[in-house]
matplotlib code that plots the C-alpha trace (Angstrom):
import matplotlib.pyplot as plt

x = [18.8, 18.7, 21.4, 21.6, 22.3, 25.0, 26.6, 26.8, 28.2, 30.8, 31.9, 32.0, 34.2, 36.5, 36.7, 37.8, 40.4, 41.8, 42.0, 43.7, 46.0, 47.0, 47.5, 49.7, 51.6, 52.2, 53.5, 55.9, 57.2, 57.8, 59.5, 61.7, 62.5, 62.2, 64.3, 66.0, 68.0, 71.4, 71.9, 75.4, 76.3, 79.4, 80.3, 80.6, 84.4, 84.2, 81.8, 84.2, 87.1, 85.1, 84.1, 87.7, 88.9, 86.2, 87.1, 90.7, 89.6, 90.1, 86.8, 87.7, 88.0, 84.8, 82.9, 84.3, 83.5, 79.9, 79.5, 80.7, 78.6, 75.4, 76.0, 76.3, 73.3, 71.1, 71.7, 69.9, 66.6, 67.3, 64.5, 67.0, 68.9, 66.0, 64.5, 67.6, 67.9, 71.7, 72.9, 76.1, 74.1, 74.4, 78.1, 77.4, 77.7, 80.2, 79.2, 80.1, 83.4, 84.2, 83.2, 85.2, 88.2, 88.2, 87.8, 90.8, 92.8, 92.0, 92.9, 92.0, 91.4, 88.0, 86.8, 85.1, 82.9, 81.8, 81.2, 79.1, 77.0, 76.4, 75.4, 73.0, 71.1, 72.7, 73.2, 74.5, 77.6, 78.7, 79.5, 82.3, 83.4, 84.0, 85.5, 88.0, 88.9, 88.2, 91.5, 93.5, 91.0, 88.5, 89.6, 88.1, 84.7, 85.0, 85.7, 82.7, 80.4, 81.6, 81.2, 77.7, 76.7, 77.1, 74.0, 74.0, 71.5, 70.9, 70.9, 67.1, 67.2, 66.4, 68.0, 70.3, 69.7, 72.6, 72.1, 74.2, 73.8, 75.2, 78.1, 78.9, 78.8, 81.2, 83.4, 83.2, 84.2, 87.2, 88.3, 87.8, 90.1, 92.8, 92.7]
y = [117.7, 121.2, 122.8, 125.5, 122.9, 121.3, 124.6, 125.5, 122.1, 122.4, 125.8, 124.4, 121.6, 123.9, 126.2, 123.2, 122.2, 125.7, 126.0, 122.7, 123.6, 126.8, 124.9, 122.4, 125.2, 126.8, 123.5, 123.1, 126.6, 125.8, 122.6, 124.4, 127.2, 130.9, 133.6, 135.8, 139.0, 138.8, 141.1, 142.0, 144.0, 144.9, 142.5, 143.8, 143.9, 145.8, 148.3, 148.9, 149.3, 151.8, 153.7, 153.9, 155.1, 157.8, 158.9, 159.4, 161.8, 165.4, 167.2, 170.0, 167.4, 165.7, 169.0, 170.0, 166.6, 166.9, 170.4, 169.4, 166.2, 168.0, 170.5, 167.7, 165.9, 168.9, 168.6, 165.2, 167.0, 168.9, 168.1, 168.1, 165.3, 163.2, 162.6, 160.5, 156.9, 157.1, 157.8, 159.2, 162.3, 163.2, 163.8, 166.6, 169.5, 171.8, 170.5, 166.9, 168.0, 169.9, 167.0, 164.5, 166.8, 167.2, 163.5, 162.8, 165.3, 163.5, 160.1, 156.8, 158.4, 159.7, 156.3, 155.3, 158.4, 157.2, 153.7, 155.1, 157.2, 154.2, 152.0, 154.8, 154.4, 157.1, 154.7, 157.4, 157.5, 154.5, 156.9, 158.9, 155.7, 154.0, 157.2, 157.3, 153.6, 151.9, 152.7, 150.9, 148.5, 147.9, 144.3, 143.6, 144.9, 143.0, 139.7, 140.4, 141.0, 137.9, 135.7, 137.1, 136.3, 132.6, 130.7, 130.3, 128.6, 128.3, 124.9, 125.1, 125.5, 129.2, 131.0, 133.9, 136.7, 139.0, 142.7, 145.8, 146.8, 143.5, 143.8, 147.3, 146.2, 143.4, 145.9, 148.2, 145.3, 144.5, 148.2, 148.5, 145.5, 147.4, 150.3]
z = [107.8, 106.6, 104.7, 107.3, 110.0, 107.8, 107.2, 110.9, 111.7, 109.0, 110.3, 113.9, 112.8, 110.8, 113.9, 116.1, 113.5, 113.3, 117.0, 117.5, 114.6, 116.4, 119.7, 117.9, 116.2, 119.5, 120.9, 118.0, 118.5, 122.2, 121.2, 118.6, 121.0, 120.7, 119.2, 121.7, 121.1, 122.7, 125.6, 126.7, 129.8, 131.7, 134.5, 138.1, 137.7, 134.4, 135.9, 138.8, 136.4, 134.3, 137.4, 138.6, 135.2, 135.2, 138.7, 137.5, 134.8, 135.9, 136.6, 134.1, 131.4, 132.3, 132.3, 128.9, 127.6, 128.8, 127.5, 124.0, 124.2, 125.2, 122.4, 119.9, 121.4, 120.9, 117.2, 117.3, 117.2, 114.0, 111.6, 108.7, 110.3, 111.8, 108.4, 107.3, 108.1, 108.1, 111.6, 110.1, 109.3, 113.0, 112.4, 109.9, 112.4, 113.9, 117.3, 116.4, 114.9, 118.2, 120.3, 118.3, 118.2, 121.9, 122.5, 120.2, 122.2, 125.4, 123.9, 125.5, 128.9, 127.6, 126.3, 129.7, 129.4, 126.0, 127.2, 130.0, 127.7, 125.5, 128.5, 129.5, 126.3, 124.0, 121.1, 118.8, 120.9, 118.9, 116.1, 117.8, 119.6, 116.3, 114.8, 117.7, 117.8, 114.5, 112.8, 115.5, 116.9, 114.1, 113.6, 117.1, 116.0, 112.7, 114.6, 116.9, 113.9, 112.1, 115.3, 115.9, 112.3, 113.0, 114.0, 117.8, 120.1, 123.8, 125.6, 125.4, 121.6, 121.4, 118.5, 119.7, 117.2, 116.6, 117.4, 116.8, 120.4, 121.7, 119.3, 120.5, 124.1, 123.2, 121.5, 124.6, 126.8, 124.6, 124.6, 128.3, 128.8, 126.9, 129.3]

ax = plt.figure().add_subplot(projection="3d")
ax.plot(x, y, z, "-o")
ax.set_aspect("equal")
plt.show()
């Protein structure tokens, strides 16, 4: 046999071994389970409660909240802030101070508006939410974070990876229950 034939045969055999190894690896991944990111949402009852609480907020308060919120949100595009990896940089503005101050004046009644903004995807709302609640209720968030740091698995064996978004939604659920 020629050395060329032996070389081609050797590469073919190696290819088959690699392919079967990949298939076996995929099978073992399936057998072990996947990693999933935890997703937490408000229940139907919690959404109804949030809606009812928002409906009770006077229109003038909602409008002022939204005006100050939009003014703060416009600062999120500031190139001097975007370059930083620390989201706390988005609190370094007059607009944030005005928004936070107004929210503090309104007290717990304004929380459902913040919850709603977070649910709608404005993740930076977690900053004023924490600024408004952490002093009194931070222990709830700390408990949630500690619990999510523990290894957890589904019945099928999939690892449930902790996420900051899931933790914030759990915190929102606990705060909503207090209202």
